[in-house]
C-alpha positions in Angstrom: -7.2 77.0 -1.1 -6.5 76.7 -4.8 -9.5 74.3 -5.2 -11.8 76.8 -3.6 -10.6 79.5 -5.9 -11.2 77.3 -8.9 -14.8 76.5 -7.9 -15.4 80.2 -7.2 -14.0 81.1 -10.7 -16.3 78.5 -12.3 -19.4 79.9 -10.5 -18.5 83.5 -11.5 -18.0 82.3 -15.2 -21.4 80.6 -15.2 -23.1 83.7 -13.7 -21.4 85.9 -16.3 -22.6 83.6 -19.2 -26.1 84.6 -20.3 -28.7 81.8 -20.1 -29.8 80.5 -23.5 -33.2 81.9 -24.5 -36.0 79.4 -25.2 -38.0 79.4 -28.4 -40.5 82.3 -28.0 -44.0 81.2 -27.0 -45.8 82.6 -30.1 -43.4 80.9 -32.5 -43.7 77.6 -30.6 -47.5 77.9 -30.6 -47.5 78.6 -34.4 -45.4 75.5 -35.0 -47.5 73.3 -32.8 -50.7 74.6 -34.5 -49.4 73.7 -37.9 -48.3 70.3 -36.8 -51.7 69.5 -35.3 -53.2 69.9 -38.9 -51.1 66.9 -40.0 -50.4 68.8 -43.2 -46.7 68.2 -44.1 -46.6 71.1 -46.7 -48.0 73.6 -44.2 -45.6 72.4 -41.5 -42.6 72.9 -43.9 -43.8 76.4 -44.7 -44.1 77.4 -41.0 -40.8 75.8 -40.1 -39.1 77.7 -42.9 -40.6 81.0 -41.7 -39.7 80.2 -38.0 -36.1 79.5 -38.9 -35.8 82.7 -40.9 -37.1 84.8 -38.0 -35.5 82.8 -35.2 -32.1 81.6 -36.6 -30.7 81.2 -33.1 -33.4 78.6 -32.3 -32.9 76.5 -35.5 -31.7 73.5 -33.6 -34.9 73.5 -31.4 -37.1 74.0 -34.4 -35.4 71.2 -36.3 -36.0 68.9 -33.3 -39.7 69.7 -33.3 -39.8 69.1 -37.0 -38.0 65.7 -36.7 -40.5 64.7 -33.9 -43.4 65.6 -36.2 -41.9 63.7 -39.2 -41.4 60.6 -37.1 -44.9 60.7 -35.7 -46.3 61.5 -39.2 -44.6 58.4 -40.7 -46.0 56.2 -37.9 -49.5 57.5 -38.4 -49.3 57.1 -42.2 -48.0 53.5 -41.9 -50.8 52.6 -39.4 -53.4 54.1 -41.8 -52.0 52.2 -44.7 -52.0 49.0 -42.9 -55.5 49.5 -41.7 -56.6 50.2 -45.2 -54.8 47.2 -46.5 -56.6 45.0 -44.0 -59.9 46.5 -44.9 -59.4 45.9 -48.6 -58.3 42.3 -48.0 -61.3 41.6 -45.9 -63.8 43.1 -48.4 -66.3 40.9 -50.1 -66.3 40.5 -53.9 -69.3 42.9 -54.4 -67.8 45.6 -52.2 -65.3 48.4 -53.1 -66.8 48.9 -56.5 -66.8 52.4 -57.9 -68.2 53.6 -61.2 -69.6 56.2 -63.5 -72.5 56.4 -65.9 -72.8 58.7 -68.8 -75.5 59.7 -71.3 -75.5 62.2 -74.1 -75.5 62.8 -77.8 -73.0 62.1 -80.7 -72.3 63.1 -84.2 -70.7 60.6 -86.6 -68.9 60.5 -90.0 -67.7 57.7 -92.1 -70.0 54.7 -92.7 -72.8 56.8 -91.4 -73.4 60.5 -91.0 -75.9 61.1 -88.2 -76.6 62.2 -84.7 -78.0 60.1 -81.9 -77.9 58.9 -78.4 -74.9 57.5 -76.5 -74.9 55.8 -73.1 -72.1 54.2 -71.1 -71.3 52.5 -67.8 -67.9 51.9 -66.2 -67.2 50.0 -63.0 -63.9 49.5 -61.3 -62.7 47.6 -58.2 -59.2 48.2 -56.9 -57.8 45.7 -54.4 -54.4 45.1 -52.9 -53.2 42.9 -55.8 -56.2 42.7 -58.2 -57.9 45.5 -60.2 -61.1 44.8 -62.2 -62.6 47.0 -64.9 -65.9 46.6 -66.6 -67.1 48.8 -69.4 -70.2 49.0 -71.6 -71.1 51.6 -74.2 -73.9 51.9 -76.8 -74.5 54.3 -79.6 -77.9 54.2 -81.4 -79.6 56.3 -84.1 -82.9 55.7 -85.8 -84.2 58.2 -88.5 -87.5 57.8 -90.2 -87.9 54.3 -89.0 -84.4 53.3 -90.3 -81.5 52.5 -88.0 -78.5 54.4 -89.2 -76.1 53.5 -86.4 -76.0 50.7 -83.9 -72.8 50.0 -82.1 -72.3 48.1 -78.8 -69.1 47.4 -76.8 -68.6 45.5 -73.6 -65.3 44.5 -72.0 -63.8 43.0 -68.8 -60.2 43.8 -68.0 -58.6 42.2 -64.8 -55.1 43.2 -63.7 -52.8 41.5 -61.2 -50.0 43.6 -59.6 -46.6 42.0 -59.9 -44.6 45.1 -58.6 -45.1 48.8 -58.2 -44.9 49.2 -62.0 -45.4 45.8 -63.6 -48.7 43.9 -63.8 -50.3 41.1 -65.7 -53.6 41.6 -67.5 -56.4 39.8 -69.2 -59.0 41.2 -71.7 -62.4 39.9 -72.8 -64.2 42.1 -75.2 -67.4 42.0 -77.3 -68.3 44.4 -80.1 -71.3 44.7 -82.4 -71.3 47.1 -85.3 -73.1 45.8 -88.4 -72.5 49.1 -90.2 -68.8 48.3 -90.0 -69.5 44.9 -91.4 -69.8 42.5 -88.5 -72.6 41.4 -86.2 -70.2 40.3 -83.4 -66.5 40.4 -82.7 -65.0 38.7 -79.6 -61.5 39.5 -78.5 -59.4 37.6 -75.9 -56.0 38.7 -74.8 -53.5 38.0 -72.0 -50.4 40.0 -71.5 -48.3 42.3 -69.4 -48.4 46.0 -68.6 -46.1 48.7 -67.3 -47.1 51.8 -65.3 -44.9 54.7 -66.3 -46.7 57.1 -64.0 -49.3 56.2 -61.3 -50.1 59.3 -59.2 -53.4 61.0 -58.4 -52.7 63.7 -61.0 -50.9 61.7 -63.7 -51.3 58.1 -65.0 -49.7 56.5 -68.0 -49.5 52.8 -68.7 -48.7 50.5 -71.7 -49.9 47.0 -72.3 -49.0 44.3 -74.8 -49.7 40.7 -75.6 -51.1 38.2 -78.1 -54.8 38.3 -79.0 -57.4 35.9 -80.4 -60.4 37.4 -82.3 -63.6 35.7 -83.4 -65.6 37.7 -86.0 -69.0 37.0 -87.4 -69.4 39.1 -90.5 -72.7 40.4 -92.0 -72.0 39.1 -95.6 -68.9 37.0 -95.2 -68.0 33.7 -93.5 -67.0 33.9 -89.8 -63.3 34.2 -89.2 -60.9 33.4 -86.3 -57.6 35.3 -86.3 -54.5 35.7 -84.1 -53.0 39.1 -83.6 -50.7 41.2 -81.5 -52.3 43.7 -79.2 -50.8 46.9 -77.9 -52.5 49.6 -75.9 -52.0 52.9 -74.1 -53.9 54.4 -71.2 -53.2 58.0 -70.2 -55.0 60.4 -67.8 -53.8 63.9 -66.7 -55.6 66.0 -64.1 -54.7 69.4 -65.3 -56.6 71.3 -62.5 -59.1 70.3 -59.8 -61.9 70.5 -62.4 -60.2 69.6 -65.7 -59.0 66.1 -66.7 -57.6 64.9 -70.0 -57.6 61.2 -71.1 -56.3 59.3 -74.0 -56.8 55.6 -74.7 -55.5 53.9 -77.8 -55.1 50.3 -79.0 -53.9 48.4 -82.0 -54.7 44.8 -83.1 -52.0 43.9 -85.7 -52.7 40.9 -87.9 -52.1 39.7 -91.4 -55.5 40.4 -93.0 -57.2 43.2 -91.1 -55.5 45.3 -88.4 -57.7 47.5 -86.2 -56.6 50.8 -84.7 -58.7 52.8 -82.2 -58.1 56.0 -80.3 -60.3 57.9 -77.9 -59.4 61.4 -76.7 -61.6 63.0 -74.0 -61.6 66.1 -71.9 -63.7 66.3 -68.7 -64.8 69.3 -66.7 -66.3 69.1 -63.2 -69.7 70.8 -62.7 -71.2 69.7 -59.5 -70.2 67.1 -56.9 -70.2 63.8 -58.7 -71.3 65.4 -62.0 -69.1 66.4 -64.9 -69.3 67.1 -68.6 -67.2 65.1 -71.1 -66.4 65.8 -74.7 -64.7 62.9 -76.6 -63.5 62.0 -80.1 -63.2 58.3 -81.1 -61.2 57.2 -84.2 -61.4 53.6 -85.5 -59.6 52.3 -88.6 -59.7 48.8 -90.1 -57.0 48.2 -92.7 -59.1 45.7 -94.7 -62.8 45.9 -93.8 -65.5 43.9 -95.4 -66.7 44.9 -98.8 -69.1 47.9 -98.7 -67.6 49.3 -95.4 -65.3 52.2 -95.1 -61.9 51.9 -93.5 -62.3 54.7 -91.0 -65.1 55.7 -88.6 -65.1 58.7 -86.3 -67.4 59.5 -83.4 -67.7 62.7 -81.5 -69.6 62.6 -78.2 -70.9 65.1 -75.7 -72.1 63.4 -72.5 -72.9 64.1 -68.9 -71.1 61.8 -66.5 -72.1 60.9 -62.9 -69.7 59.2 -60.6 -70.8 56.9 -57.8 
């Protein structure tokens, strides 16, 4: 008898306890729609709003969010692995990206003139290796007389050692007879460190020994050893504005060379942007008849491909 009474009491208690309400359909639909976009920031915003309006359903909302997070991580990991396999399988001439530029410049220092500037940059980023090729040329001819003629070509490979550290190599050729040399070759191995490496902000430092072979216009050729340090900075301030800064220093006994290039880029059309840059170059002991400092201001149009 007592057992029957106990069972009846339990049934009455269960009937008296209101059933737990499920997450309202519109709220669930809103969460599921946000999760289908695969946009983590949008999902976080919708989850926050849902929990503020439906605090009694916070546990169910959190469970939906956890399921989304787990699925998102799996999809991201699969995409990353597929991309890694694609890059590893790519041929040497694949995966290259670049940009070409053409415009005008104004110079002071060894020459004071205006002229034409062209440039080309190519880059290939692999799983472990990164390759950079660069070529620039500035040329001015007035009344049949060349007043400026400067060429630069470089190859810069990098090998990733960790998320931040890498080893690098540099092979560079320069020609600037108005600065006193017909050719200057620079070779440098070393190591670099990435302070920041995101889509919006990049900052890295490099350093190592360097060997330079210089053929002067009016002096004997010279081979020197030096220490090379460089900085590479890029900041994407907005979707359309980007600021870059590159600087290097060759430190040696007789003639140290310091260069700095500051540029600001503004997007115009898809693949096309305008660039204004200022280059500063200083030789501590240049050949006789050449000034220590050269500056070069450029305005160019840049097309990425």
